[in-house]
C-alpha positions in Angstrom: 24.4 -25.2 -51.5 24.0 -21.9 -49.6 22.9 -20.1 -52.7 20.5 -22.9 -53.6 19.0 -22.8 -50.1 18.5 -19.0 -50.4 16.8 -19.4 -53.8 14.5 -22.1 -52.5 13.6 -19.9 -49.5 13.0 -17.0 -51.9 10.8 -19.2 -54.1 8.8 -20.2 -51.0 8.2 -16.6 -50.0 7.2 -15.7 -53.5 4.7 -18.6 -53.5 3.3 -17.4 -50.2 2.9 -13.8 -51.6 1.2 -15.2 -54.7 -1.2 -17.3 -52.7 -2.0 -14.3 -50.5 -2.8 -12.2 -53.5 -5.0 -14.9 -55.0 -6.9 -15.1 -51.6 -7.3 -11.4 -51.4 -8.7 -11.3 -55.0 -11.1 -14.1 -54.1 -12.3 -12.2 -51.0 -12.9 -9.0 -53.0 -14.9 -11.0 -55.5 -17.0 -12.5 -52.8 -17.7 -9.1 -51.3 -18.9 -7.6 -54.6 -20.2 -10.6 -56.6 -23.7 -11.9 -57.0 -24.5 -15.0 -59.0 -23.2 -14.6 -62.6 -26.6 -15.3 -64.1 -28.3 -12.6 -62.1 -29.2 -9.4 -63.9 -28.0 -6.2 -62.1 -30.0 -3.1 -62.3 -29.3 0.6 -62.1 -31.6 3.6 -61.2 -31.9 6.2 -64.0 -33.0 9.8 -63.7 -36.5 8.7 -64.5 -36.6 6.4 -61.5 -37.0 3.3 -63.7 -34.6 0.4 -63.2 -32.8 -0.6 -66.3 -30.3 -3.5 -66.9 -26.7 -2.7 -66.1 -24.8 -2.4 -69.5 -21.8 -4.5 -68.5 -22.5 -7.7 -70.5 -19.0 -9.0 -71.6 -20.1 -9.3 -75.2 -16.9 -7.7 -76.4 -14.8 -9.6 -78.9 -11.6 -7.8 -78.2 -9.9 -6.4 -75.2 -6.8 -4.2 -74.6 -4.9 -3.8 -71.4 -2.0 -1.5 -70.4 -0.4 -1.1 -67.1 2.6 -1.0 -64.8 4.1 -4.0 -63.0 6.7 -5.1 -60.5 8.5 -8.4 -60.3 11.3 -10.1 -58.4 14.2 -11.7 -60.3 17.6 -13.3 -59.6 20.0 -11.9 -62.3 22.7 -14.6 -62.1 24.7 -16.7 -59.6 23.7 -14.2 -56.8 22.4 -14.8 -53.3 19.6 -12.3 -53.5 16.9 -11.1 -55.9 16.3 -7.8 -57.6 13.1 -5.8 -57.8 12.3 -4.9 -61.4 9.6 -2.5 -62.6 8.1 -1.9 -66.0 5.1 -1.8 -68.3 2.8 -4.4 -69.8 0.5 -4.4 -72.9 -1.9 -7.2 -73.6 -4.3 -7.8 -76.4 -7.0 -10.5 -76.1 -9.5 -12.0 -78.6 -12.4 -13.6 -76.8 -13.2 -16.6 -79.0 -16.1 -17.5 -76.7 -17.7 -16.0 -73.6 -15.2 -17.8 -71.4 -12.1 -18.5 -73.6 -9.7 -15.8 -74.8 -6.5 -15.9 -76.8 -3.9 -13.3 -75.8 -0.6 -11.7 -76.9 1.3 -10.1 -74.1 4.4 -7.8 -74.2 6.3 -6.8 -71.0 9.4 -4.7 -70.4 11.1 -4.8 -67.0 14.2 -3.0 -65.7 15.9 -2.5 -62.4 19.3 -2.6 -60.6 20.8 -5.5 -58.6 23.7 -6.0 -56.2 26.4 -8.0 -58.0 29.6 -9.5 -56.6 31.6 -7.4 -54.1 34.3 -6.3 -56.6 31.7 -4.0 -58.4 31.2 -0.7 -56.7 27.7 0.1 -58.1 24.5 -1.7 -58.8 24.3 -2.8 -62.5 21.2 -2.4 -64.6 19.2 -5.5 -65.5 16.6 -5.6 -68.2 14.0 -8.1 -69.6 11.8 -7.8 -72.7 9.2 -10.5 -72.8 6.9 -11.5 -75.6 4.3 -14.1 -74.6 1.2 -15.8 -76.0 -1.4 -17.9 -74.3 -5.0 -18.1 -73.1 -7.4 -16.6 -70.6 -10.4 -18.2 -68.9 -13.1 -15.9 -67.7 -14.3 -17.2 -64.3 -16.8 -15.8 -61.9 -18.1 -12.4 -63.1 -21.0 -10.0 -62.8 -21.6 -6.3 -63.7 -19.2 -5.1 -61.0 -16.1 -7.4 -61.1 -14.6 -10.3 -63.1 -12.1 -12.9 -62.2 -9.9 -14.2 -65.1 -7.3 -17.0 -65.0 -4.4 -16.9 -67.5 -1.3 -18.8 -68.7 1.2 -17.4 -71.1 4.5 -18.7 -72.5 7.2 -17.3 -74.7 10.7 -15.8 -74.5 12.5 -13.1 -72.5 15.3 -11.2 -74.0 17.6 -10.4 -71.1 20.3 -7.7 -71.0 22.8 -7.6 -68.2 25.7 -5.6 -69.4 24.3 -2.2 -70.4 25.9 -0.4 -67.4 29.1 -2.5 -67.3 31.0 -0.4 -69.9 31.7 -3.4 -72.1 32.7 -5.8 -69.3 31.5 -9.4 -69.3 28.6 -9.6 -66.9 29.6 -13.2 -65.9 32.6 -11.7 -64.2 30.3 -10.1 -61.7 28.0 -13.1 -61.2 25.4 -11.9 -63.6 23.8 -13.8 -66.5 25.3 -13.2 -70.0 22.9 -11.5 -72.4 20.5 -14.2 -73.8 17.0 -15.1 -74.8 15.4 -17.5 -72.3 12.1 -19.3 -72.0 9.5 -17.8 -69.6 6.1 -18.8 -68.4 3.7 -16.5 -66.6 0.6 -17.8 -64.8 -1.9 -16.0 -62.6 -5.2 -14.3 -62.2 -6.6 -10.9 -63.0 -9.3 -9.1 -61.0 -11.2 -6.5 -63.1 -13.2 -3.8 -61.4 -15.7 -2.5 -63.9 -16.1 1.3 -64.2 -18.3 1.2 -67.2 -19.3 -1.2 -70.0 -15.9 -0.7 -71.8 -13.5 0.4 -69.1 -12.2 -1.5 -66.0 -9.3 -1.3 -63.5 -7.3 -4.5 -63.4 -5.1 -6.0 -60.7 -2.9 -8.9 -61.8 -0.7 -11.1 -59.5 1.6 -13.4 -61.5 3.9 -16.3 -60.9 6.9 -16.3 -63.3 9.0 -19.3 -64.3 12.2 -18.2 -66.1 15.1 -20.4 -67.5 18.2 -18.3 -67.8 21.6 -19.9 -67.7 25.3 -19.2 -66.8 28.5 -20.8 -68.0 29.2 -22.1 -64.5 25.8 -23.4 -63.2 24.0 -24.1 -66.5 20.2 -23.4 -66.8 17.7 -23.7 -64.1 14.0 -22.8 -63.7 13.4 -20.0 -61.2 10.1 -19.1 -59.7 9.4 -15.5 -59.0 6.5 -13.2 -58.1 5.1 -10.2 -59.9 2.0 -7.9 -59.7 0.5 -5.4 -62.1 -2.1 -2.6 -62.1 -3.6 -1.0 -65.1 -6.6 -0.3 -67.3 -8.7 -2.5 -69.5 -10.6 -1.3 -72.6 -13.2 -3.6 -74.2 -14.5 -3.1 -77.7 -16.2 -4.6 -80.8 -19.3 -6.3 -79.4 -20.2 -9.7 -80.8 
């Protein structure tokens, strides 16, 4: 019951962090945004105002960046902090609806049971697919909502020298379902390039021989670069 209470408390804190990130993104958007239908202008060397070139007419989009996430790696009373990389490809079927394929790799160390003298390595390799919805946007910023689902290939014994990870309270190696939902705030630097901040809420479903499988909610955040190409 104590471990369950700690996990619930951790999930509550993760949800609070996620809500704060969403609120911060919304505030930033409000500071920079104008109505989406308004046409921004820029001043050229000739002194003549011309339309800003950021039009979101691209059919495809590529994203690459670094991310951080929290994760409980087994029947443990605490969470680990994992870091890694993300690559996302999106096909914008319409102006607002995009279909994405997302790959993420995360790694970090975690404190295991007391009979292990070092922190073992934990790894996740995720392959996800899903959709994006382009929300409020203008020539400066864009707010997108996304939901992805797929599998996470978890490795928990790489640093255990052949020992069973369950012995130390860790998950056994396995492929587990994972869902990632969140938002992304794009700060446009040109027509094709943007800087992206992405807070995410993860739902993973790893299992142990003793406690079975349970959904766990964790928090993650990413920062990277977007490249838009192939205008419609």
